[in-house]
C-alpha positions, 0 to 999 in steps of 0.5 A: 418966554412970552410975557403977557399982561392981562388981555382985554379982547372981545374975541378969545381964541376959545370963543371962536370956531378957529379953536383947533380942537383937532390939534389938542385931541391928537396931543391928548390922545398921545398923553392918555396912553401914558398919563402917569409918564407924561404928567406924573405930577398929577399921579402921586395919589389916586383920584378919579376922572383925571383930565388930560394936562395937555388939553387943559394947557391948550384951554388956558392958552386959548382963553387968553390968545386972540382969535387969529393967534396960532395955538400950536405954536404957542403951545410949545413956548414958555409963557408968563401971564403976569397979573392974571388969575385962574380959579378951579372950584373943583380942583380934584387931582390939580390939573388946572392949577398945575397947568396954570402955574406952568403958564405963569398964572396965579393959580387958585384951587379949591375942593370939598374933599380933603383927600384930593386937596391933601394930595395936590398940596403935597404934589405941588408943595415943598420937597427936598429930593436929597432928604426924600431919598434919605428918608426912603433909604431909612425906611428901607433899612428899618420898616422895609426889612421888617416887612420883607421878613413877613413875605418869606417862605421856602421853595419845594427844595427847602431853599429860602425865597421871597414871596411876591404875591399870596393867592386867596379864595373867598369861601362860603358854607354850603347850606346842604352839607355845611362844608366850605366851598371855594368860590373860584369862577375858574381854576385858571389862576394866571395867564399872560396879558398877550395870550396869543403870543404867550399861551401858557397858563397856571391852573390850580387843582380843585382836589389837591391844590397843586398848581401846574402849567397848561395852555390857554383855552384848554378844556381838559386838564389832568393834575400831575400830582393826584391825577384828577381830570377836570375842566379848568373853566368849570368852577363852583362860582357862576355869577351870584350862585355857586355849586358845592363841589362836595354835594352838588347843591347850588345856592345863592352866595349872598343868602349863605353869607347873610351879611357876614364878612366871608372867610378867605383861604390861602391856596397859593403863592408866586415866589422869587426862588433862589435862582431869581426866577418866578415860581407858582407854588401851592400854599403849605402848612408853613405858609398858614402858620406864618400868617397865623403868627402875623395875626397874633402879632397884630393883636399884640401890637394893637392891644399895646397901642403900638399900631393904630388901625382905621375905625371908620365905618362904611356908610351906605351909598351907590359905591359902597352898598355891594361891599356892605352886602358882603359884610364889609362894614369897616374900612379895616375889613378890606385888609387881612391881618398880614396887610394890616401888620405890614401897613401899621409898621410902615406908617409908624416908621414914616411918622418918625421921620423928622423933616415935615415935607419928606414925611408928607410925601412918604405918607402920600405914597403910603396912602397910594399904596393902599389901593394895591394892598387890600383884599379887593385887589386881584391878579392881572397875570404876567406881561403887565403890572400884576396887581389890578387895584381895587378901583378897577370898578367904580363900585367897591366890588368884592373880589372872590380870588384876591391877591395879597401883594408884598407890601414893601416889595421885591425887584419884580413886584407890582403895586408895592411901596418900594416899586411905587417910590421911583415910579410916582414920587421920583418921576413927579420930582423930575417933572417938577424940575423940568416940565415937558409937553407931549410932542404930537408927532413923535410923542416925545417930551418938549421942555417949555415951562419954568420949574414948579416953585414948590411954594403953596399957600393954604389961605387966600390973600387979603383983598385978592392980592395974588402974587405972580405965579402964586399957588393957592389951595384950600379945602371947602365948599366952592359955593362959599369961597371967601374970594373978593368979588370980580377978583378972578379973570378965568375959571377953568374946571371939570365939574363932578360927573352927574350920576352914581359915582360919588367920589367921597364914598370911595375917598373914605377908603384913603381917609380912614387911614389919613385921619389917624394922623391928626384925629386918632380914633375919632371916625370922620368922613369925607362925605359932605351934603354940599358935595356936587354929586347926586344920582338925581338931576335936580339936586345935582343941578342945584348944588352945581348952580350954587358953585356957578353962582359963586363963580359969577360973583368972583369972576371979572365982568370980561372973564370966562367960565370954561368947563369940560363935560359929557353925558349920554343922557338928556337929563345930564345936559339939562342939569348942566344947562339949568345950573349954568343959566340960573347962575347968570352964564350964557354958553358962547361956544363949545368944542369937542376934545379927546378926554381919555384913552379909548380902552379905559374902563368903563369906556371899553365896556360901553355899547356907545362909549364917549371918547370926547369931552365938550369944552363949554365956554361961557360969559356972564349973561350981561356981557355977551351978545345974543344967543345963536339960532338953532340952525346956526348951532346945528350947522356948527355941530355938523362942521365940528363933526366933519372936522373930527372925521377928517382928523381921523377920529372914529365917533360913536353915536354918543360922541355925536350926541354930545357935540350936538348938545354942546352946540345947542346949549348956545341957543339957550337963554332959559332952561325952559327951551331945553326940551326943544334942543333935546328934540333937535338932537334926536332928529339930527342923530336920526338924520346922521344915521340915515345918511340924510345930513349931507355935510356929515356924509361928505365928511365920511367920504373924506375921512381917512380909512 
């Protein structure tokens, strides 16, 4: 183990162009494909824009290593940075504090959203593995068995079977004939994730409801039950409009719904038959009766106060307005009655567990299960995790053919409580006991950190007396931390994204259930006027500036502020430059680093996707040298683009743009000069595209095929 006292040096590795961002990008790319496997500690609950743990480990190390130190060698050693403190004012999923804790720093995290803070407090806090396993076994014998009975049916031969998934379709009433229209966009209800290898599909007949097999891309099908011939790809719903299958009237779906929550029809199920094989079947009258019985039981349980359901109302916002237009006005509306009944039984059983930490871990898993068990989830098909969770889109997009998964789950379930228990909680506990790092050459885990202590303090210590390797987490506005001035050596963070994705609008989905534990029946929200997110650049810059000002106050004079950022638009960069400069910081360097896997949504849908984050390294303005000139910044940007090309990375136009912006931030002493660097970015991009930048052309020639 390397035991290092506080370093006082004018040149940290991360401040120099010797920083090996290629090495971190290769490690990060490996981690990005299976983040939940390589860093399960940050994945016991949903949070957005999770950064890569390996990248932040490298950032933290490079903030204390000196200019000539070898990051790759240091990366796989144990460290203990006694006497040094790291603060993350935008804690999110806890990546910075977790990685700092592994390196032996005292780690401080703060976030304005209670959903984020609660998940990190549990993930890093106390847990007894034996008690947790006993608690799960207790649930399995009790609530688990009750819930499993809600998902039982009979196969066509009359044999009992377990239901993995029920299939529903949204309906609208035709304005011409008043009959119900099933809003299928395709009659193909299931296909394999790898259709070239396994081209079999499942088709539902629009006439009799029979579910039968077909082949991928077939344009004509004949129902083996009723004989109807039809094109499986031609269904009533096309975009915002639908055509009635009864009278052929075409209408706008939202106009017909008139702001009322749509009806859904149960049409099919996927079961595990008596032979343990999966079988697609149409829904029967018995299935409908079983669902109606669940609705009746739910009404009784709620009326008698035995089940308490969310009462939090949706507030209009960028991420909620689409759901509200479809008539989803309460978070309770996102679930059907059987889901509410099962979730109510499960939550009640967890609350009866005596051990506090066991209860907290299982309640966190319960909250995580919600994203897979609601009427906004959909079916991905065979060959991969079957349930596509509701946050596959950043907006809450109503699902016209939702999937209702078995809440407790079976041996072959996806997104269920029983399947996520080992995948999320047990993996996290194993990682806490022996933290590993990704080996960039082989992808294997290398143990190179002490176990997590499991001790979390929820208040700051008096006068900044931080214990070595202490973990301090709090919920609140990071523009007002209450920390002593000049008490923190490093501030390392990933600020919220300037644009339309407001985390609190989405986090309220979880909070609507979480608040029932401590605030029964009193609606609240995670929304906060001080949240550093806005669709307009000026308010975003003001709120970010307030946090950066507080960072300036609590940071030691020789300390570093390091944050990751990317944005495709100039105003996004101007907002960050404004916040940074007005808070009293100067950018001394920036480095590109791999951010997340290339196929992640919405990256895969973007015309010029951004695959990299920029690491922006800042010092207090009165504790750094003069800013660099524009020519020097452009040369540095070209060299870093060249290095990425030589390392084998393919860059989009927006990737090149953020590298240029990151380097040109170093030329700014005032945001008044921002328009100048913006023009230079555009001219350099044009030069690259025209092959007029010789250094870049040389990089392309040397880059591997």
